[in-house]
C-alpha positions as CSV (number, residue, x, y, z in Angstrom):
1,M,-5.6,1.9,-8.5
2,A,-2.5,3.5,-10.0
3,K,-2.2,5.9,-7.1
4,F,-1.9,3.0,-4.7
5,E,0.9,1.4,-6.7
6,E,2.7,4.7,-7.0
7,C,2.5,5.3,-3.3
8,L,3.8,1.8,-2.6
9,Q,6.7,2.2,-4.9
10,R,7.7,5.5,-3.4
11,L,7.4,4.0,0.1
12,E,9.7,1.2,-0.9
13,K,12.3,3.7,-2.2
14,I,12.1,5.7,1.0
15,V,12.7,2.5,3.1
16,Q,15.7,1.6,0.9
17,E,17.2,5.1,1.4
18,L,16.6,5.0,5.2
19,E,18.1,1.5,5.4
20,K,21.3,2.6,3.8
21,G,22.0,4.7,6.8
22,D,24.0,7.4,4.9
23,V,21.2,10.0,4.8
24,P,21.7,13.1,7.0
25,L,19.4,13.3,10.0
26,E,17.3,16.1,8.7
27,M,16.7,14.3,5.4
28,S,15.9,11.1,7.3
29,L,13.2,12.9,9.2
30,T,11.8,14.4,6.0
31,L,11.8,10.9,4.3
32,F,10.3,9.3,7.4
33,E,7.5,11.9,7.5
34,E,6.8,11.4,3.8
35,G,6.8,7.6,4.4
36,M,4.2,7.9,7.2
37,H,2.0,10.0,4.9
38,L,2.3,7.5,2.1
39,S,1.6,4.6,4.5
40,S,-1.6,6.3,5.7
41,T,-2.7,6.9,2.1
42,C,-2.1,3.3,1.1
43,R,-4.0,2.1,4.2
44,K,-7.0,4.3,3.4
45,E,-7.1,3.0,-0.2
46,L,-7.0,-0.6,1.0
47,E,-9.8,0.0,3.4
48,Q,-11.9,1.6,0.7
49,A,-11.3,-1.4,-1.6
50,E,-12.1,-3.8,1.2
51,G,-15.4,-2.0,1.8
52,K,-16.3,-2.1,-1.9
53,V,-15.6,-5.9,-2.0
54,E,-17.9,-6.4,1.0
55,I,-20.7,-4.4,-0.7
56,L,-20.3,-6.4,-3.9
57,L,-20.5,-9.7,-2.0
58,K,-23.6,-8.5,-0.2
59,K,-25.2,-7.5,-3.5
60,N,-24.7,-11.1,-4.7
61,G,-26.9,-12.4,-2.0
62,K,-24.3,-13.1,0.7
63,L,-25.2,-11.6,4.0
64,Q,-21.8,-12.1,5.6
65,A,-18.6,-10.3,4.6
66,E,-15.9,-12.5,3.3
67,P,-12.1,-11.7,3.2
68,F,-10.8,-10.4,-0.1
69,E,-8.2,-12.6,-1.6
70,P,-6.6,-10.8,-4.6
71,L,-5.4,-12.9,-7.5
72,T,-1.6,-12.9,-7.4
73,E,0.2,-12.6,-10.7
74,K,3.5,-14.4,-11.1
75,S,6.0,-11.7,-12.0
76,P,9.5,-12.3,-13.3
77,A,12.1,-12.2,-10.6
78,R,13.8,-8.8,-10.3
79,G,17.5,-8.9,-10.8
């Protein structure tokens, strides 16, 4: 799952760079393209994880897929 977190962190950095508005147009396009690729990668990993959760639920005798609700960890506020 480290790959997902790495992609998400890089995507956040790209968004921050683009939101600043001081990036040249050519660089903005490059960052945007990289961001779209990272977004696609993250979405695919989430879909795979969702599929695995559904399979595990079915193996435990449940016939209907249930939504996956991840445990949220309370992290210290970033400052």
